[in-house]
C-alpha positions in Angstrom: 0.0 -0.4 -0.1 1.4 3.4 -0.8 2.0 5.8 2.2 -0.5 9.0 1.8 0.7 12.4 2.6 1.5 12.3 6.7 2.8 8.6 6.4 6.1 8.9 4.8 9.4 8.7 7.0 10.3 12.2 6.7 14.4 12.1 5.4 14.6 16.6 5.2 16.6 17.9 8.4 14.6 20.9 10.1 15.9 23.9 11.4 17.8 23.8 14.9 17.5 26.0 17.5 21.1 25.4 19.4 22.4 22.3 16.9 25.1 19.8 18.1 27.8 19.8 16.8 28.4 19.0 13.1 29.8 15.4 13.2 27.0 15.0 16.0 24.5 16.1 13.4 25.7 13.9 10.7 26.0 11.2 12.6 21.9 11.3 13.6 21.1 11.8 10.0 23.1 8.7 9.1 21.0 7.0 11.7 17.6 8.4 10.5 18.6 7.0 7.0 19.2 3.7 8.1 16.1 3.9 10.5 14.4 5.3 7.4 15.3 2.3 5.2 14.6 -0.5 8.2 10.7 1.7 8.0 10.8 1.2 4.0 11.7 -3.1 4.5 8.5 -3.0 7.6 11.2 -4.1 10.3 9.7 -1.7 12.4 11.9 -2.9 15.7 15.0 -1.6 13.7 13.6 1.1 12.5 12.3 2.4 15.9 15.8 1.3 17.2 17.7 3.6 15.2 15.2 6.1 15.2 15.7 6.3 19.6 19.5 6.5 18.6 19.0 9.7 16.4 16.9 11.0 19.1 19.9 10.8 21.8 22.4 12.4 19.6 20.4 15.1 18.2 17.0 15.6 20.7 15.9 18.4 18.9 14.9 17.9 15.9 11.2 17.3 15.3 11.4 15.4 12.1 13.3 11.7 14.3 10.0 12.3 16.5 7.4 12.1 14.1 9.5 9.4 12.1 9.5 7.4 15.4 6.2 7.9 15.9 4.6 6.4 12.5 7.1 3.4 13.3 5.0 3.1 16.7 1.9 3.5 15.0 3.0 0.0 12.8 3.3 -1.5 16.0 0.5 -0.6 17.8 2.4 1.2 20.7 0.1 3.5 20.7 0.8 5.3 23.8 4.4 5.6 22.8 3.0 7.1 19.1 1.1 9.7 21.0 4.1 11.3 23.0 6.3 11.5 20.0 4.0 13.2 18.3 3.2 15.0 21.2 6.9 15.6 21.7 7.3 16.2 17.5 4.5 19.5 18.0 6.4 21.0 21.0 9.5 21.4 19.7 8.2 22.6 15.5 4.2 23.8 15.8 4.6 24.8 12.5 5.7 20.8 12.2 1.9 19.3 10.3 3.0 16.1 9.7 3.6 16.0 14.0 -0.6 16.6 13.8 -1.5 14.0 11.7 0.6 11.5 13.7 -0.9 12.9 17.3 -4.7 12.2 15.0 -3.9 9.0 14.3 -2.6 8.0 17.6 -6.0 8.8 19.1 -8.3 7.8 16.4 -6.4 4.5 17.2 -7.2 4.9 21.2 -10.9 5.8 20.6 -10.2 9.6 21.2 -11.8 10.4 17.7 -13.3 14.3 19.2 -9.0 15.0 19.8 -8.1 13.8 16.9 -11.0 15.5 15.8 -9.1 18.4 16.9 -5.7 18.1 15.2 -6.6 17.5 11.5 -9.0 20.7 12.3 -5.2 22.3 12.7 -4.3 20.4 9.2 -7.2 21.6 7.3 -6.4 25.1 7.9 -2.8 24.8 7.1 -3.7 22.9 4.1 -7.8 23.9 3.2 -7.3 22.2 -0.3 -5.3 19.5 0.5 -7.6 16.1 -0.7 -6.2 14.0 1.8 -6.3 16.0 4.7 -9.4 16.9 3.6 -11.4 13.4 3.8 -9.3 12.4 6.9 -11.4 15.2 8.5 -14.8 14.4 7.2 -14.3 10.8 8.1 -13.2 11.2 11.6 -15.8 14.2 12.3 -18.2 11.6 11.0 -16.9 9.3 13.2 -17.6 12.1 16.1 -21.4 12.3 15.7 -22.1 8.9 15.1 -20.8 8.4 18.7 -22.5 11.4 19.8 -25.7 9.9 18.4 -25.0 6.8 20.3 -24.9 9.1 23.6 -28.1 10.8 23.0 -29.5 7.8 22.0 -28.5 5.8 25.4 -29.5 9.0 27.7 -32.8 9.3 26.2 -33.5 5.4 27.5 -32.9 2.4 28.4 -31.0 0.4 26.2 -32.9 -2.0 23.8 -31.8 -5.3 23.2 -31.4 -5.8 19.2 -32.9 -9.7 20.0 -36.4 -8.0 20.9 -36.9 -6.4 17.7 -35.6 -9.5 15.9 -38.4 -11.9 14.2 -36.4 -14.9 13.5 -38.7 -17.3 12.6 -40.4 -15.2 10.3 -37.9 -15.1 8.3 -37.3 -17.5 4.9 -34.7 -19.7 3.8 -34.2 -19.2 0.0 -35.3 -22.6 -2.2 -31.9 -21.2 -4.2 -29.9 -21.1 -1.2 -28.0 -24.3 -0.8 -25.6 -23.9 2.5 -25.9 -25.4 6.0 -28.7 -25.2 8.2 -29.7 -25.4 11.7 -31.0 -28.8 12.4 -34.6 -27.5 13.9 -32.8 -24.8 14.8 -29.8 -26.3 16.8 -26.0 -26.6 16.1 -24.9 -30.3 15.5 -21.0 -31.3 14.4 -23.0 -31.7 10.7 -24.2 -28.2 11.1 -20.2 -27.3 11.7 -18.5 -29.6 9.4 -20.8 -28.3 6.2 -20.4 -24.5 7.8 -16.5 -24.9 7.5 -16.6 -26.1 4.3 -19.1 -23.7 3.4 -17.0 -20.7 4.8 -13.7 -22.4 3.1 -15.3 -22.5 -0.5 -16.4 -18.1 0.4 -20.1 -18.3 0.7 -21.9 -16.6 3.2 -24.1 -18.3 5.6 -27.5 -17.5 5.6 -28.8 -14.3 7.9 -31.7 -16.9 9.4 -28.6 -18.8 10.5 -26.4 -16.3 11.9 -29.3 -14.6 13.8 -30.1 -18.2 15.5 -26.5 -18.6 16.3 -26.2 -15.4 18.1 -29.8 -14.7 20.1 -29.1 -18.7 21.5 -24.9 -17.2 22.3 -26.1 -14.7 23.7 -28.1 -16.5 26.0 -25.3 -19.0 26.7 -23.0 -16.2 27.5 -25.1 -14.4 29.9 -25.3 -17.4 32.5 -21.6 -17.8 32.9 -19.2 -15.8 35.5 -16.7 -13.3 34.3 -14.5 -15.8 35.8 -14.5 -19.1 34.7 -13.5 -21.9 36.3 -12.0 -25.4 35.0 -11.2 -28.4 36.3 -9.1 -31.2 34.5 -9.3 -34.3 35.8 -7.2 -37.5 36.6 -9.4 -40.3 35.6 -7.5 -43.8 37.0 -6.2 -46.4 34.5 -4.9 -49.6 34.4 -2.4 -49.4 31.8 1.2 -50.6 33.4 5.1 -50.3 32.4 7.9 -52.2 32.3 10.7 -50.6 33.5 14.3 -51.9 35.0 15.5 -51.4 38.3 17.8 -49.2 37.5 21.8 -47.7 38.9 20.8 -46.5 42.6 19.9 -42.5 42.1 18.8 -42.7 38.3 15.1 -42.1 38.0 12.4 -44.3 36.4 9.9 -42.3 35.5 8.1 -42.7 32.2 5.5 -42.5 30.0 4.2 -44.8 27.6 2.6 -43.6 24.5 -0.5 -45.3 24.9 -3.9 -43.8 24.8 -2.7 -40.1 26.0 -1.7 -42.4 29.1 0.6 -40.8 31.8 2.2 -40.7 35.1 -0.1 -38.7 37.5 2.4 -36.3 38.2 6.2 -35.7 36.7 9.2 -36.5 38.1 11.3 -33.3 36.8 9.8 -30.3 38.6 11.3 -28.0 36.0 9.9 -24.4 36.7 10.1 -23.6 32.5 8.8 -25.7 29.4 10.3 -27.2 26.6 10.1 -30.2 24.5 12.7 -32.1 24.1 12.9 -34.0 20.8 13.3 -37.5 21.4 16.9 -39.3 21.7 17.4 -43.1 20.0 18.4 -45.4 23.3 21.6 -47.0 22.2 21.2 -49.7 24.7 17.7 -50.8 24.0 17.3 -51.3 20.4 13.5 -49.8 18.7 13.3 -47.8 21.6 13.9 -44.1 21.9 13.0 -41.7 24.5 12.5 -37.6 25.2 15.2 -37.0 27.5 15.4 -33.4 29.1 19.5 -32.7 28.6 20.9 -30.8 31.5 20.8 -27.3 29.9 17.1 -28.2 29.3 13.6 -27.4 31.5 11.3 -30.3 29.6 7.6 -30.2 30.9 7.2 -33.9 30.4 9.0 -37.0 32.0 11.3 -39.1 30.4 8.8 -40.8 27.2 9.7 -44.4 25.6 8.4 -45.0 22.2 8.1 -48.1 20.6 6.6 -51.3 20.1 9.0 -53.6 22.6 7.7 -53.6 26.4 11.1 -55.0 27.4 12.8 -53.6 30.1 15.0 -50.5 29.9 17.7 -51.0 31.6 20.9 -48.6 32.6 20.8 -46.5 29.6 23.2 -44.1 29.3 21.5 -41.7 27.3 19.2 -41.5 30.5 20.4 -38.8 33.3 19.9 -39.0 36.6 16.5 -37.3 38.0 15.1 -37.7 41.3 11.9 -39.3 41.7 9.0 -37.8 43.2 8.5 -39.0 46.6 5.7 -41.9 46.2 8.2 -43.3 43.5 11.6 -43.3 45.1 13.3 -46.6 46.4 14.4 -49.8 44.7 12.3 -49.5 41.6 10.4 -52.8 40.6 10.1 -54.4 36.9 6.6 -53.1 36.4 4.6 -50.1 37.9 1.2 -49.4 37.0 0.4 -46.0 35.3 -2.1 -44.3 37.5 -4.3 -41.8 36.0 -4.9 -40.2 32.1 -5.0 -37.0 32.1 -7.7 -34.5 30.1 -6.0 -31.7 27.9 -7.0 -28.7 27.2 -5.8 -26.3 24.4 -5.2 -22.0 24.9 -5.4 -20.3 22.0 -4.6 -16.5 21.4 -5.4 -14.0 19.2 -7.0 -15.2 15.8 -7.8 -11.8 14.4 -10.4 -12.8 11.3 -7.3 -15.3 9.8 -10.3 -18.0 8.9 -8.1 -20.4 7.0 -5.7 -20.0 9.7 -8.5 -21.2 11.9 -9.2 -24.0 10.6 -5.4 -25.1 10.6 -5.4 -24.9 14.3 -8.4 -27.6 13.9 -6.8 -29.7 11.6 -3.3 -29.8 13.4 -4.7 -30.3 16.7 -8.4 -32.1 15.6 -11.6 -30.4 15.6 -13.3 -29.1 19.3 -14.8 -32.2 21.3 -16.0 -33.1 25.1 -12.6 -35.0 24.9 -10.6 -31.9 23.0 -11.7 -29.0 24.9 -10.5 -25.5 23.8 -10.0 -21.6 25.3 -9.4 -19.0 22.2 -8.4 -15.9 24.1 -10.1 -13.2 22.5 -9.1 -10.8 19.6 -11.2 -13.4 17.4 -11.9 -10.3 15.0 -10.6 -7.0 13.6 -7.8 -6.7 11.1 -8.1 -10.4 9.0 -11.1 -10.1 6.3 -12.1 -13.5 7.3 -13.7 -12.2 11.2 -17.1 -12.9 10.5 -16.5 -16.8 9.4 -14.2 -17.0 12.6 -16.6 -15.8 14.7 -19.6 -17.6 13.8 -17.3 -20.4 13.5 -16.6 -20.4 17.2 -20.2 -19.1 18.6 -21.3 -22.3 17.2 -18.7 -24.3 18.8 -19.6 -22.8 21.9 -23.5 -23.7 21.2 -22.0 -26.9 20.7 -20.0 -27.9 23.2 -20.8 -24.9 26.3 -18.9 -27.1 28.3 -15.6 -27.6 26.6 -15.7 -24.9 24.2 -14.5 -21.2 26.0 -14.2 -18.3 24.5 -12.9 -15.0 26.6 -13.0 -11.4 25.5 -9.9 -9.6 24.2 -9.7 -5.9 23.5 -10.7 -6.3 19.8 -14.3 -7.2 21.0 -15.5 -3.8 21.8 -17.1 -0.9 19.6 -13.8 1.3 19.4 -12.1 -0.8 18.0 -14.5 -2.6 15.4 -15.9 0.5 14.4 -12.0 1.4 13.2 -10.2 -2.0 12.2 -12.7 -3.8 10.1 -15.0 -5.6 11.9 -17.9 -3.5 12.0 -17.7 -3.1 8.5 -17.3 -6.5 8.0 -20.5 -7.3 9.4 -22.7 -4.8 7.3 -20.9 -5.5 4.3 -22.5 -9.1 4.2 -25.0 -9.2 6.9 -26.3 -5.6 8.3 -25.9 -2.7 11.0 -28.4 -4.2 13.1 -26.4 -7.4 12.9 -23.6 -5.8 13.7 -25.0 -4.3 17.5 -26.3 -8.1 18.0 -22.2 -9.0 17.9 -21.6 -5.8 20.5 -23.8 -7.0 22.8 -23.0 -10.9 22.6 -18.9 -9.8 23.2 -20.1 -8.0 25.8 -21.2 -10.6 27.5 -18.0 -13.0 27.2 -15.7 -14.2 29.9 -12.8 -11.7 30.9 -10.8 -14.7 32.5 -10.6 -18.4 33.3 -8.7 -20.0 36.0 -7.9 -24.0 35.4 -7.4 -26.3 38.3 -7.3 -23.3 40.9 -3.6 -22.6 39.3 -3.0 -21.2 36.2 -5.1 -17.8 35.1 -6.0 -16.9 31.8 -6.5 -13.4 30.4 -6.5 -11.3 26.6 -4.3 -8.4 28.2 -2.8 -8.8 31.2 -2.6 -7.7 35.3 -3.5 -5.3 36.8 -2.9 -1.0 37.6 -2.8 -1.5 40.8 -1.9 -3.9 43.8 -4.6 -5.9 45.8 -6.4 -7.3 42.7 -7.9 -10.9 43.9 -10.1 -13.6 42.0 -13.0 -12.3 43.7 -12.6 -9.0 42.7 -12.7 -10.7 39.5 -16.0 -12.0 39.7 -17.3 -9.6 40.8 -16.6 -7.4 37.4 -20.1 -6.3 35.5 -18.6 -7.4 32.0 -22.0 -6.3 30.6 -20.9 -2.6 28.9 -17.9 -1.3 26.9 -15.1 -1.4 28.7 -14.4 1.8 30.9 -10.7 3.5 30.0 -8.8 2.5 33.3 -10.0 0.0 36.4 -9.6 -3.8 36.5 -11.6 -5.0 33.3 -9.7 -2.5 31.1 -6.1 -4.0 32.4 -7.6 -7.2 31.6 -8.3 -6.7 28.3 -5.4 -4.2 27.7 -2.3 -4.8 30.3 1.1 -5.9 29.0 4.2 -7.3 30.8 7.1 -5.4 30.7 11.1 -7.3 31.8 12.1 -4.6 34.4 10.0 -4.2 37.9 7.4 -2.2 38.7 5.0 -0.7 36.3 5.2 1.9 33.4 2.7 3.7 31.3 1.4 1.6 28.5 3.1 2.0 25.6 -0.6 1.5 24.0 -1.7 4.7 26.1 -4.3 2.2 27.9 -3.6 0.5 31.1 -0.4 -0.6 32.5 2.4 -2.8 31.7 3.5 -5.0 34.4 6.5 -6.5 36.2 7.9 -9.4 36.8 7.5 -8.7 41.2 3.9 -7.1 40.0 3.2 -11.3 38.3 4.7 -12.6 41.5 2.8 -11.0 44.4 0.0 -11.5 42.4 0.4 -14.9 41.9 1.3 -15.1 45.4 -1.8 -13.3 46.8 -3.7 -15.5 45.0 -2.4 -19.0 45.0 -1.7 -19.4 41.1 1.4 -20.8 39.2 1.0 -18.5 36.4 -1.0 -16.8 33.9 -1.5 -17.6 30.1 -2.1 -14.0 28.5 -2.2 -13.2 24.6 -2.8 -9.7 23.8 1.2 -9.2 21.3 2.2 -10.3 18.5 5.4 -13.0 18.9 7.7 -14.0 16.2 7.7 -17.7 17.5 4.3 -17.5 18.2 4.6 -17.7 22.1 6.7 -16.3 24.9 7.9 -17.0 28.5 8.2 -13.8 30.5 8.8 -12.9 33.9 10.6 -16.3 35.2 8.0 -18.8 33.7 5.6 -16.8 35.8 3.8 -15.2 32.3 3.3 -17.0 29.4 1.9 -14.6 26.1 0.4 -17.2 22.7 -0.9 -15.8 19.7 -2.4 -17.8 17.4 -2.3 -15.8 14.0 0.4 -16.8 11.8 2.2 -13.5 9.9 -0.7 -11.8 11.2 -1.9 -9.3 8.9 -0.2 -11.0 5.7 2.9 -9.2 6.4 4.6 -9.9 10.0 6.6 -12.6 9.0 5.7 -14.8 12.8 4.9 -18.1 14.2 1.7 -18.9 15.7 1.5 -21.3 18.4 -1.1 -23.0 20.6 -1.1 -24.6 24.3 -2.0 -28.3 25.3 -2.2 -27.6 29.2 -2.9 -31.1 31.2 -4.6 -31.5 34.7 -1.1 -33.5 35.0 1.5 -30.8 36.4 -0.4 -28.0 34.2 3.1 -27.3 32.5 2.2 -25.8 28.7 3.1 -27.4 25.8 4.2 -25.3 22.8 3.1 -26.3 19.8 4.0 -24.0 16.7 2.8 -23.7 13.2 3.1 -21.6 10.6 0.4 -19.5 8.2 -1.7 -21.4 5.3 -2.8 -19.6 2.0 -6.0 -17.3 2.0 -7.9 -16.5 -1.0 -7.1 -12.9 -2.6 -8.8 -10.1 0.3 -6.0 -8.3 1.5 -6.3 -7.3 5.8 -8.6 -4.8 6.7 -10.5 -4.6 3.3 -13.2 -3.4 5.7 -11.5 -0.8 7.8 -12.2 2.4 8.9 -11.2 4.5 5.6 -8.8 6.5 7.8 -6.8 3.4 7.9 -6.9 3.2 4.4 -6.0 7.3 3.5 -3.1 6.3 5.8 -3.9 7.0 9.1 -1.9 4.4 9.5 
């Protein structure tokens, strides 16, 4: 996409009141040129790095701040982008692109009135500029729409769209050959037909879409703000053969048979990492997943192979202490105690329907024995958001106790208005259906706790100390999120490597450090948190000493980031995350954000 006025990284040098020494100024310009090259290559992190170095050498150059502001916009660091744009204007009030940047930042944050003021400033300076005029008009339209919505809300109690629907009177035309609910209910047959129908780029009949939305609203409204799930351990009767081994040598093994596992891992290791199977030199036909001394593996040693012969003193097996329950001389054979339930946790999907299908292809369709949690941001940016969300809602209706959906910061009106979901629903269906989607989103739970030990939320932890799980339960979520407070934090906050808290790079909520995470977990008797909300190059990240895990499930985000994606397996036996990475799959030639606000296509970001 070509960059519009207000979007190019500038190259000219502005006047300086007290310029640095010539050598320093020259070096700053060289750094800016390098940053511009990185920006053109869409390597925004390095662009930010080199703009920052240029600013260190010449902190009075408005263009450096303006360029870095645009790079921050590209990485969704809207708070930082706003600060840089404001600083650029402070340095040079005639720097028009500073107003563009600040308006774009405020638009991204849903601060439309503030954005409109900056577009008005641009219009005064460039009254005949078509780009400036179009941005002003688009922003002004949103401001007026928001004012109208507030006026309606103030006049009377908001009436649900459901009350105005007459679904029974909606007819399905004879020429429609797509999936239909059976007696008004979602079935597995319907879901399989729906996914194939969507894969073929066809639209679900509006009656079926309304049926799903009305029913899922009813289901979600009965849930707690904090959903609590228990992964059970079921006694199993299979057994493993093993030799007594040498003194001190671990003997906890896993026979990969019908997902049967030892009740507890033999290795109390703090961080997750999966080792590939290694050959067992003393036992041909067997291989063992062996954690080397430098590896922190979530699983016990695993034996693979058809033979049940005794495994004795294998030199490839390092010595690990057994758990108390299995210490002492090992018998030749002992039972495997439990078969543990597993759940899959997915992060952001952002309207990338074909990548969602790939998750189900790799990990299996949802079922009562293959439960899922999708951790928010189902929609926006990707241009198949309707397909993603109706598929997820369909599975929620089919398996209400085994398919879980949590709210993200993009299940909100402000984000949907800018980043495409509202426009997509209106293009594929109607404005009324978008209003119903908005109502349903307000009932999505905000967090989920697994076995009382792992807390899952979209964003992260809180701007203040002392928040408890009971405080989360008490949040009245049936609303658009406020600008601050626990609900806002659960949707918007991010971790940071340093201790303490800092101003959010996004301009909403906060960033929280390892000490904040540790204190929250200790106060609430939790082991760690899982959150999403951020693109990660490998699809996941383990931070804060293993206490803060990020999972992101939209590969090659927006068709340009090149990132891997991942999902997590949690088992009731030890709740240690097992990461499964995957890459993007082809999709039809519909660009990301095809339905987004006109401002995005006008070079707002």
